[in-house]
ROMI-19510 format. One line per 3 residues: their letters; for each residue x negated, y, z negated of N, C-alpha, C. Coordinates in steps of 0.02 Angstrom, whole numbers, plus 50000, padded with zeros to 5 digits. Layout:
a) X,Y,Z,X,Y,Z,X,Y,Z | ...
//
This chain:
mrp) 50765,50979,50861,50719,50993,50806,50750,51046,50761 | 50751,51033,50696,50779,51081,50647,50734,51143,50643 | 50764,51201,50622,50724,51262,50618,50662,51256,50575
dew) 50667,51221,50518,50608,51214,50475,50554,51170,50508 | 50574,51120,50548,50526,51079,50584,50492,51120,50639 | 50532,51160,50674,50506,51203,50728,50456,51253,50699
ggl) 50475,51287,50645,50430,51335,50613,50367,51301,50589 | 50373,51242,50561,50315,51204,50537,50268,51187,50594 | 50295,51168,50651,50254,51152,50709,50213,51213,50731
vwr) 50246,51270,50737,50213,51332,50757,50161,51351,50705 | 50180,51350,50641,50135,51370,50588,50073,51325,50585 | 50083,51259,50588,50026,51213,50586,49979,51224,50645
hlr) 50008,51238,50704,49965,51251,50762,49922,51313,50749 | 49952,51367,50725,49913,51427,50710,49861,51414,50657 | 49880,51378,50604,49832,51363,50550,49774,51322,50576
dag) 49788,51268,50612,49736,51222,50634,49693,51251,50690 | 49722,51292,50733,49683,51322,50788,49637,51376,50762 | 49658,51410,50708,49618,51466,50682,49619,51524,50731
gwh) 49594,51580,50711,49590,51638,50754,49658,51671,50766 | 49662,51708,50820,49721,51748,50837,49748,51728,50904 | 49815,51723,50911,49846,51697,50972,49907,51739,50989
srl) 49913,51756,51053,49973,51791,51077,50030,51742,51085 | 50091,51769,51093,50149,51725,51105,50138,51685,51168 | 50109,51715,51219,50097,51680,51282,50049,51622,51272
ela) 49996,51634,51235,49948,51580,51221,49981,51523,51182 | 50022,51541,51133,50058,51490,51095,50106,51451,51139 | 50142,51486,51182,50190,51453,51227,50154,51403,51272
hal) 50096,51422,51298,50057,51376,51340,50031,51316,51300 | 50003,51330,51241,49974,51277,51200,50027,51227,51177 | 50088,51251,51164,50142,51208,51141,50187,51183,51197
ald) 50170,51201,51260,50207,51181,51319,50282,51196,51313 | 50297,51260,51299,50366,51281,51288,50401,51302,51352 | 50466,51288,51357,50505,51312,51413,50534,51381,51396
grq) 50573,51411,51440,50599,51478,51431,50639,51488,51368 | 50685,51443,51354,50727,51448,51294,50684,51441,51231 | 50636,51396,51233,50593,51387,51175,50548,51448,51163
rvr) 50531,51484,51217,50490,51545,51210,50529,51599,51172 | 50594,51604,51185,50636,51651,51148,50638,51631,51075 | 50645,51568,51063,50647,51542,50994,50580,51555,50960
lar) 50525,51549,50997,50458,51562,50969,50453,51634,50945 | 50478,51682,50984,50475,51752,50964,50513,51764,50899 | 50572,51735,50893,50612,51742,50831,50576,51709,50772
tlr) 50548,51651,50784,50514,51614,50731,50453,51653,50706 | 50415,51682,50751,50356,51721,50731,50376,51782,50690 | 50430,51816,50711,50453,51874,50673,50473,51854,50602
rmv) 50508,51797,50596,50530,51772,50531,50470,51754,50488 | 50420,51721,50517,50361,51700,50479,50319,51759,50457 | 50315,51811,50499,50278,51872,50480,50314,51905,50421
aag) 50380,51911,50426,50420,51942,50372,50412,51903,50306 | 50404,51837,50310,50397,51795,50250,50325,51792,50224 | 50278,51823,50260,50208,51822,50239,50172,51757,50255
qvv) 50201,51717,50298,50171,51653,50317,50122,51659,50375 | 50128,51713,50413,50087,51727,50472,50071,51802,50471 | 50012,51820,50495,49992,51889,50501,49996,51908,50575
ara) 50022,51968,50589,50024,51995,50657,49979,52056,50659 | 49945,52065,50715,49905,52126,50724,49900,52139,50799 | 49880,52198,50817,49871,52216,50887,49802,52193,50910
sla) 49799,52163,50969,49735,52143,50997,49702,52205,51028 | 49641,52199,51050,49607,52254,51083,49643,52275,51146 | 49678,52229,51178,49716,52244,51239,49785,52274,51223
gae) 49802,52276,51158,49865,52305,51137,49922,52256,51128 | 49911,52193,51144,49962,52141,51135,49963,52120,51062 | 50022,52099,51038,50026,52074,50970,50000,52003,50968
vyg) 49957,51989,50920,49930,51922,50911,49945,51899,50840 | 49944,51834,50830,49965,51804,50767,49913,51755,50742 | 49907,51750,50676,49861,51702,50646,49882,51686,50575
vta) 49856,51631,50550,49866,51611,50480,49800,51623,50446 | 49801,51663,50393,49740,51679,50356,49747,51653,50285 | 49693,51660,50247,49693,51638,50177,49742,51678,50135
rcs) 49763,51736,50158,49811,51777,50121,49883,51760,50136 | 49894,51716,50183,49963,51695,50201,49989,51646,50149 | 50055,51642,50144,50085,51591,50102,50106,51533,50147
apc) 50095,51473,50124,50112,51414,50163,50188,51402,50158 | 50219,51382,50214,50289,51363,50211,50298,51303,50164 | 50358,51294,50139,50374,51239,50094,50350,51172,50125
gqs) 50313,51135,50087,50290,51069,50109,50226,51071,50150 | 50197,51130,50160,50136,51137,50201,50078,51158,50156 | 50019,51155,50182,49959,51175,50145,49918,51223,50188
ltp) 49883,51270,50156,49839,51314,50193,49776,51279,50218 | 49762,51219,50193,49704,51181,50215,49716,51154,50285 | 49676,51175,50334,49685,51150,50402,49675,51074,50406
adg) 49701,51046,50459,49696,50973,50469,49624,50949,50470 | 49577,50992,50493,49507,50971,50495,49472,50976,50428 | 49508,51004,50377,49481,51008,50309,49434,51066,50297
lpm) 49417,51105,50348,49373,51163,50339,49410,51218,50302 | 49375,51257,50261,49409,51310,50223,49436,51365,50268 | 49492,51395,50246,49524,51450,50281,49482,51513,50269
qea) 49476,51556,50319,49440,51619,50312,49488,51676,50296 | 49461,51732,50272,49502,51791,50258,49525,51822,50324 | 49575,51867,50318,49601,51902,50377,49545,51934,50415
ggg) 49547,51927,50481,49497,51956,50524,49441,51908,50542 | 49434,51855,50504,49382,51807,50518,49407,51748,50556 | 49364,51715,50592,49383,51653,50627,49367,51594,50583
r) 49385,51536,50606,49367,51477,50568,49308,51445,50602
//
C-alpha cells in the first residue's frame, strides 16, 4: 500500500468513527501487526503536523487522535463522514 493510501485509510477511519482514539485503539480497529503499528505512529505524527488530524491528551494522559471540523482533508478526501452526518467542532463527538 502506498503512503498516501495508508494515510487515507487511517484518516477515513478516524473521520468515520468520530470521537478520539489512541494509537492502540486504532491498531486494534485496523488489525495492524507490529511493523504497521510503527508506521501508524509516523503517519499520525505527519497528519497532525499537516493539520489533518488533531492530537490531545486523554484524561488518562495518553495521546488520542481525532478528525474535527477544523481539520483539513487530505487530497482527494472529504470532511463529510461516510454516514453523511455533519462533522462536529473539536471536543465534540459525532
